[in-house]
C-alpha positions in Angstrom: -3.6 -28.1 27.0 -6.0 -25.1 27.3 -3.5 -23.3 29.6 -0.8 -23.6 26.9 -3.1 -22.2 24.2 -4.2 -19.3 26.5 -0.5 -18.6 27.2 0.4 -18.6 23.5 -2.5 -16.3 22.7 -1.5 -13.9 25.5 2.1 -13.9 24.3 1.0 -13.2 20.7 -1.2 -10.4 22.0 1.6 -8.8 24.0 4.0 -9.1 21.0 1.5 -7.3 18.8 1.0 -4.6 21.4 4.8 -4.1 21.8 5.1 -4.0 18.0 2.5 -1.2 17.8 4.1 0.7 20.7 7.5 0.5 19.1 6.2 1.6 15.7 4.5 4.6 17.2 7.6 5.5 19.2 9.7 5.2 16.0 7.4 7.5 14.2 7.5 10.0 17.0 11.3 9.8 17.1 11.5 10.3 13.3 9.4 13.4 13.7 11.5 14.8 16.5 9.1 14.3 19.4 11.2 11.6 21.1 15.0 12.0 21.6 17.5 9.2 21.0 17.8 8.3 24.7 14.1 7.7 25.1 14.0 5.7 21.8 16.7 3.4 23.2 14.4 2.7 26.2 11.6 1.8 23.8 14.0 -0.4 21.9 15.0 -2.2 25.1 11.3 -2.6 26.2 9.8 -3.7 22.9 12.4 -5.5 20.8 13.4 -9.1 21.5 17.0 -9.4 22.7 19.4 -10.9 20.2 20.3 -14.4 21.3 24.0 -15.0 22.2 25.7 -17.6 20.0 29.1 -19.2 20.5 31.5 -19.5 17.6 30.5 -23.1 16.8 26.8 -22.1 16.4 27.7 -19.2 14.2 29.9 -21.4 12.0 27.1 -23.9 11.7 24.6 -21.3 10.7 27.0 -19.9 8.1 27.7 -23.3 6.6 23.9 -23.9 6.4 23.4 -20.6 4.6 26.2 -21.4 2.2 24.7 -24.7 1.3 21.3 -23.1 0.9 22.7 -20.3 -1.3 24.6 -22.8 -3.4 21.4 -24.9 -3.9 19.5 -21.8 -4.8 22.1 -20.9 -7.4 21.8 -24.3 -9.0 18.1 -24.1 -8.9 18.1 -20.7 -10.6 20.6 -21.8 -13.2 18.3 -24.8 -14.0 15.3 -22.5 -14.2 16.9 -20.1 -16.6 18.3 -22.7 -19.0 15.7 -24.9 -20.7 
């Protein structure tokens, strides 16, 4: 159990470090100190890759979002009208 907690803590620490490095690189790129090619390397190093989804998974996510948005619309309509 302690190994899992230590690993989670280490992963959290690394993600914060990568986030800080990427933010700094973005600022340097915005100011013109880092070119586009170097910024892409920082993106590849620091950002998590986008997971690959098949068409069934995407359709399921969209259906879930539609149901959620419909529910929010009903909730907002009920909140507006007394």
